[in-house]
C-alpha positions as CSV (number, residue, x, y, z in Angstrom):
1,M,31.0,37.9,-12.3
2,V,30.3,34.3,-13.3
3,R,31.5,33.2,-16.6
4,C,29.3,31.2,-18.9
5,D,31.6,28.2,-18.8
6,D,31.6,28.2,-15.1
7,L,27.9,28.5,-15.1
8,I,27.7,25.5,-17.4
9,A,30.1,23.5,-15.3
10,V,27.9,24.1,-12.1
11,L,24.5,23.3,-13.7
12,F,25.7,20.4,-16.0
13,P,28.7,18.8,-14.3
14,H,28.1,15.5,-16.3
15,F,28.8,17.2,-19.5
16,S,32.4,17.9,-18.7
17,A,33.4,14.5,-20.4
18,V,31.6,15.2,-23.8
19,L,31.5,18.0,-26.3
20,V,28.3,20.0,-26.6
21,E,27.7,20.9,-30.2
22,R,24.4,22.5,-30.0
23,V,21.8,23.6,-27.7
24,F,18.3,24.7,-28.9
25,T,14.7,24.7,-27.8
26,E,11.8,23.0,-29.8
27,C,8.1,22.8,-28.7
28,G,9.1,23.7,-25.1
29,V,11.8,21.2,-24.9
30,V,15.5,21.8,-24.4
31,H,17.6,19.8,-26.9
32,I,21.4,19.2,-26.4
33,V,23.3,17.7,-29.2
34,A,26.8,16.2,-28.0
35,R,29.3,13.6,-28.7
36,T,31.9,11.7,-26.8
37,L,35.6,12.8,-26.8
38,D,38.1,10.9,-28.6
39,G,40.2,8.8,-26.4
40,T,40.5,5.5,-24.8
41,A,37.6,3.7,-23.1
42,P,37.7,0.6,-20.8
43,C,36.1,-2.6,-21.8
44,P,33.3,-3.4,-19.3
45,D,34.5,-7.1,-18.8
46,C,38.4,-7.1,-19.0
47,E,38.7,-3.4,-18.4
48,C,41.3,-3.3,-21.0
49,P,41.6,0.3,-22.6
50,S,40.9,0.7,-26.4
51,N,40.6,3.7,-28.9
52,R,39.8,1.4,-32.1
53,V,36.5,2.7,-33.2
54,H,34.1,0.1,-34.7
55,S,31.3,2.5,-35.4
56,C,29.1,5.4,-33.9
57,Y,25.6,5.6,-33.2
58,Q,23.3,8.2,-31.4
59,R,21.7,7.7,-28.0
60,R,18.7,9.8,-26.8
61,L,18.5,10.4,-23.0
62,A,16.1,12.2,-20.8
63,D,17.6,14.6,-18.3
64,T,16.2,16.5,-15.2
65,P,14.2,19.7,-16.2
66,V,16.0,22.9,-16.6
67,G,14.2,26.3,-16.3
68,D,10.8,24.3,-16.0
69,Q,11.4,22.8,-19.2
70,P,12.2,19.1,-20.0
71,V,15.7,18.2,-21.5
72,R,16.5,15.8,-24.0
73,I,20.1,14.8,-24.8
74,E,21.1,13.5,-28.3
75,L,24.5,11.9,-27.5
76,T,26.7,10.2,-30.2
77,V,28.7,7.5,-28.7
78,R,31.5,5.2,-30.2
79,R,31.5,1.5,-30.3
80,L,34.9,0.1,-29.9
81,Y,36.9,-3.1,-30.4
82,C,38.2,-4.9,-27.4
83,D,41.9,-5.6,-28.1
84,N,42.4,-8.2,-25.4
85,A,42.3,-11.7,-27.3
86,R,41.4,-13.4,-24.2
87,C,38.2,-11.4,-23.6
88,E,35.0,-12.9,-24.9
89,R,33.6,-9.6,-25.8
90,R,34.6,-8.4,-29.1
91,T,33.0,-4.9,-29.3
92,F,31.6,-2.6,-26.5
93,V,30.1,1.0,-26.3
94,E,31.7,3.6,-24.2
95,Q,29.9,5.1,-21.2
96,V,30.0,8.6,-19.9
97,A,30.2,8.7,-16.1
98,G,27.3,10.7,-14.6
99,L,25.5,10.7,-18.0
100,T,25.0,7.2,-19.5
101,F,24.8,3.7,-18.2
102,R,24.0,0.3,-20.2
103,Y,20.7,0.2,-21.7
104,G,19.7,3.4,-19.8
105,R,17.2,5.8,-21.7
106,R,17.4,8.3,-18.9
107,T,20.4,10.1,-17.0
108,P,21.5,8.8,-13.6
109,A,20.2,12.1,-12.1
110,L,16.7,11.6,-13.6
111,R,16.7,7.9,-12.6
112,R,17.6,8.8,-9.0
113,T,14.7,11.4,-9.2
114,L,12.2,8.9,-10.3
115,E,13.3,6.3,-7.9
116,A,12.7,8.7,-5.1
117,V,9.3,9.4,-6.4
118,A,8.6,5.6,-6.7
119,V,9.6,4.9,-2.9
120,A,7.4,7.7,-1.9
121,L,4.3,7.2,-4.1
122,A,4.8,4.1,-6.3
123,G,2.4,3.6,-9.2
124,R,-0.5,5.9,-10.3
125,A,0.3,8.7,-7.7
126,G,4.0,8.7,-8.6
127,A,3.1,9.0,-12.4
128,R,1.0,11.8,-11.7
129,L,3.8,13.6,-9.8
130,A,6.4,12.9,-12.5
131,V,4.1,14.8,-15.1
132,V,4.5,17.9,-12.8
133,L,8.3,17.3,-12.9
134,H,8.5,17.3,-16.7
135,S,9.2,13.6,-16.6
136,A,6.2,11.7,-17.8
137,V,6.5,8.0,-17.1
138,S,3.9,5.2,-16.6
139,R,3.1,3.5,-13.3
140,T,4.6,0.2,-14.4
141,T,8.0,2.0,-15.3
142,L,8.0,3.5,-11.7
143,L,7.1,0.1,-10.2
144,R,10.1,-1.5,-12.2
145,L,12.3,1.2,-10.8
146,L,11.2,0.3,-7.2
147,M,11.6,-3.3,-7.7
148,A,15.1,-2.8,-9.1
149,L,16.4,-0.9,-5.8
150,P,18.5,-2.9,-3.4
151,D,17.0,-3.6,-0.1
152,P,18.1,-1.1,2.6
153,S,20.7,-2.1,5.0
154,W,19.6,-2.7,8.6
155,E,21.0,-3.8,11.8
156,V,19.5,-6.4,14.1
157,P,17.0,-4.7,16.5
158,K,16.7,-4.7,20.2
159,V,12.9,-4.6,20.1
160,L,11.4,-6.6,17.4
161,G,7.6,-6.4,16.3
162,V,6.0,-9.5,15.0
163,D,2.5,-9.7,13.4
164,D,0.6,-11.4,10.6
165,F,-0.8,-10.0,7.5
166,A,-3.2,-11.6,4.9
167,T,-2.6,-11.8,1.2
168,R,-5.9,-13.7,0.8
169,R,-8.0,-13.5,3.9
170,G,-8.8,-16.7,5.6
171,Q,-6.5,-18.6,3.4
172,H,-3.1,-17.4,2.9
173,Y,-1.1,-15.6,5.6
174,G,2.5,-14.2,6.2
175,T,4.3,-12.5,8.9
176,V,5.9,-9.1,8.9
177,L,8.8,-8.1,11.1
178,I,9.2,-4.5,12.2
179,D,11.9,-2.6,14.1
180,C,9.7,-1.2,16.9
181,E,12.5,1.5,17.7
182,T,12.7,3.0,14.2
183,R,9.4,1.7,12.9
184,K,11.0,0.3,9.8
185,P,9.9,-3.0,8.2
186,L,12.7,-5.7,8.3
187,G,11.3,-8.6,6.4
188,L,8.3,-10.7,5.2
189,L,8.2,-14.4,6.1
190,P,6.0,-16.9,4.3
191,G,3.3,-18.3,6.6
192,R,2.8,-17.6,10.3
193,D,4.0,-20.8,11.9
194,A,6.5,-21.3,14.9
195,E,9.4,-22.8,12.9
196,T,9.6,-20.1,10.2
197,L,9.9,-17.4,13.0
198,A,12.2,-19.6,15.0
199,T,14.6,-19.9,12.1
200,W,14.6,-16.3,11.4
201,L,15.4,-15.4,15.0
202,R,18.2,-17.9,15.2
203,E,19.8,-16.3,12.1
204,H,19.7,-12.9,13.6
205,P,20.6,-13.2,17.3
206,G,20.8,-10.2,19.7
207,I,17.1,-9.2,20.1
208,E,16.2,-8.4,23.5
209,A,12.5,-7.8,23.4
210,I,9.7,-9.4,21.0
211,C,6.3,-7.4,20.6
212,R,3.8,-9.9,19.3
213,D,0.3,-10.6,19.4
214,R,-1.5,-13.3,21.2
215,A,-1.1,-15.9,18.6
216,G,0.5,-19.3,20.0
217,S,2.8,-20.0,17.2
218,Y,4.6,-16.8,17.6
219,A,4.9,-17.4,21.3
220,E,6.4,-20.9,20.6
221,G,8.6,-19.5,17.7
222,A,10.0,-16.7,20.0
223,R,10.6,-19.2,22.9
224,V,12.6,-21.5,20.6
225,G,14.5,-18.9,18.4
226,A,15.3,-16.3,21.0
227,P,15.0,-17.8,24.5
228,Q,16.8,-14.8,26.0
229,A,14.3,-12.3,24.7
230,V,11.4,-10.8,26.7
231,Q,7.8,-11.4,25.0
232,V,5.5,-8.6,25.4
233,A,2.0,-7.8,23.8
234,D,1.7,-4.7,21.4
235,R,-0.6,-1.8,22.4
236,F,-3.4,-3.0,20.3
237,H,-3.6,-6.3,22.0
238,L,-3.2,-4.8,25.4
239,W,-6.3,-2.6,24.9
240,Q,-8.1,-5.4,23.3
241,N,-7.3,-7.6,26.3
242,L,-8.5,-4.9,28.9
243,G,-11.6,-4.4,26.5
244,T,-12.4,-8.2,26.6
245,A,-11.8,-8.4,30.5
246,V,-14.2,-5.6,31.1
247,E,-16.8,-6.8,28.8
248,Q,-16.7,-10.3,30.4
249,C,-16.8,-8.8,34.0
250,V,-19.9,-6.6,32.9
251,R,-21.6,-9.7,31.3
252,Q,-21.1,-11.8,34.4
253,H,-22.8,-9.0,36.7
254,T,-25.6,-8.2,34.5
255,R,-28.1,-9.8,36.8
256,C,-26.9,-7.2,39.4
257,L,-28.4,-4.4,37.4
258,Q,-31.8,-3.1,38.6
259,P,-34.4,-2.2,35.9
260,P,-35.4,1.6,36.0
261,C,-39.1,0.6,37.0
262,S,-39.1,-2.0,39.6
263,D,-43.0,-1.8,40.4
264,P,-45.0,-3.4,37.6
265,S,-47.9,-1.1,38.2
266,D,-45.8,1.8,37.2
267,L,-45.2,0.3,33.5
268,P,-47.5,1.8,30.9
269,D,-49.9,-0.5,29.1
270,I,-48.3,-1.2,25.8
271,E,-49.9,-3.6,23.3
272,L,-47.3,-5.9,22.2
273,P,-47.2,-6.8,18.6
274,P,-48.2,-10.2,17.4
275,A,-45.4,-12.8,17.3
276,K,-43.7,-13.2,13.9
277,E,-42.3,-16.3,12.4
278,M,-38.4,-16.2,12.7
279,S,-36.8,-16.0,9.3
280,P,-33.7,-18.0,8.4
281,I,-31.4,-15.0,8.4
282,E,-32.5,-14.1,11.9
283,A,-32.2,-17.7,13.1
284,R,-28.8,-17.9,11.7
285,I,-27.9,-14.6,13.5
286,R,-29.0,-15.8,16.7
287,E,-27.4,-19.1,16.5
288,R,-24.0,-17.4,15.5
289,H,-24.3,-15.0,18.6
290,A,-24.9,-17.7,21.1
291,I,-22.0,-19.9,19.6
292,V,-19.6,-16.8,19.7
293,H,-20.4,-16.0,23.5
294,A,-20.2,-19.6,24.4
295,L,-16.6,-19.8,23.1
296,L,-15.6,-16.2,24.7
297,D,-16.9,-17.5,28.0
298,Q,-14.3,-20.4,27.6
299,G,-11.6,-18.2,27.0
300,H,-11.1,-18.4,23.1
301,G,-9.9,-15.2,21.4
302,I,-11.5,-13.5,18.5
303,R,-9.1,-15.1,16.0
304,E,-9.4,-18.5,17.1
305,I,-13.3,-18.2,17.0
306,A,-13.1,-16.9,13.4
307,R,-10.8,-19.9,12.4
308,E,-13.0,-22.3,13.9
309,L,-16.3,-21.0,12.5
310,H,-14.8,-20.1,9.1
311,I,-16.1,-16.5,9.4
312,G,-14.4,-13.0,9.3
313,G,-13.0,-11.4,12.3
314,N,-15.2,-8.4,12.2
315,T,-18.3,-10.5,12.2
316,V,-17.0,-12.2,15.3
317,R,-16.2,-8.9,17.0
318,R,-19.8,-7.6,16.2
319,S,-21.2,-10.5,17.6
320,A,-19.1,-10.2,20.8
321,R,-20.0,-6.7,21.3
322,A,-23.7,-7.3,21.0
323,A,-24.9,-8.4,24.5
324,T,-28.3,-9.6,22.9
325,P,-29.0,-10.8,19.2
326,E,-31.5,-8.1,19.0
327,E,-28.6,-5.6,18.8
328,L,-27.4,-7.3,15.6
329,L,-31.0,-7.5,14.2
330,G,-31.9,-3.8,14.8
331,G,-30.4,-2.6,11.8
332,R,-31.5,-4.9,9.4
333,R,-34.7,-4.7,7.1
334,Q,-37.8,-6.2,8.6
335,P,-40.4,-7.6,6.1
336,R,-43.2,-4.9,5.3
337,P,-46.8,-5.5,6.0
338,S,-48.8,-6.8,2.8
339,Q,-52.3,-6.9,1.8
340,L,-52.1,-10.6,1.6
341,D,-51.4,-11.2,5.3
342,P,-54.9,-11.9,6.2
343,Y,-55.3,-14.5,3.5
344,K,-52.0,-16.3,3.7
345,P,-53.3,-19.2,5.6
346,Y,-55.9,-19.9,3.1
347,L,-53.4,-19.4,0.1
348,D,-51.0,-21.8,1.8
349,K,-53.8,-24.5,2.0
350,R,-54.9,-24.0,-1.5
351,W,-51.2,-24.1,-2.7
352,A,-50.9,-27.5,-0.8
353,E,-53.7,-28.7,-2.5
354,G,-52.3,-28.2,-5.9
355,H,-53.9,-25.2,-6.9
356,T,-51.1,-23.0,-8.3
357,N,-52.7,-21.0,-11.0
358,A,-52.3,-17.2,-9.6
359,V,-55.3,-16.0,-11.7
360,H,-57.8,-18.4,-10.2
361,L,-56.5,-17.7,-6.7
362,H,-57.0,-14.0,-7.3
363,A,-60.5,-14.7,-8.3
364,E,-61.3,-16.6,-5.4
365,L,-59.9,-13.9,-3.2
């Protein structure tokens, strides 16, 4: 049979250093009224013990829920004098190990729980989960807890992954470093130039292989910073290189493909639609398609073409995948036929003569 004192010691081990005066439930919240014990407490600066009381005040702390109910602690603590004349601190507040810390409004146990939630879900999603855990906090509070956590320790990886990321697409870029074996991020570097990567590699020797994309700056930085490391391409760029090679090979041998109907007499009589004037958008798409394919034939990559033409990478990829400009124009809206089509030459002529009154032109028609 477990005694009540033993049960409290197991469920609330951090209350062993305080005196619990009252426990009650109000509005679905468990309130615990307690105070610190008489005795000495060390100064946080000089660690000199003191028991000379300056004053007392009450701290309100939130604790982890018990029995599916939130817990609020009303703890009376003492402010003590520091008896060390050489210490710059004149007074200090005693702290209870496992229960309080300076400027804390939550117990260390609840803080660790919220830190785990912030690491897993961060802002709004973490705040929604905290409500279920009876620890309602805002998303900004979780983000502050997350930013206050120290960076996890890591060892120099054997296989380092290097890739770029955009903080503002087309203008601001950075470099992300990843341990390819554990798939954990190691660091973020400003920019994506060779010197920044080479400096980081020289500060962290022991890397055996560097997995990177096809950027020339990363190749130069890896060669200068870690000449002993083997440079390899990641899986995405291997598939991309294979797809590009197959596409170029098929494009070079398109003339070898025979049409399904080789005899012109077998073709049905189809009345061709009248030729339409090319719109500015269509002209721009055709011109961009020709430029992209010309640069691809010269051996340029997608990213190089995007930087050269000042357009997005996805736009370059769509133009590269389309064998003809018609594939890019097929999904766009075409101008609908209008009742004014037979009269457009006459209207253009009258407009050029200076007759711009729509009511008069309508009467003439």
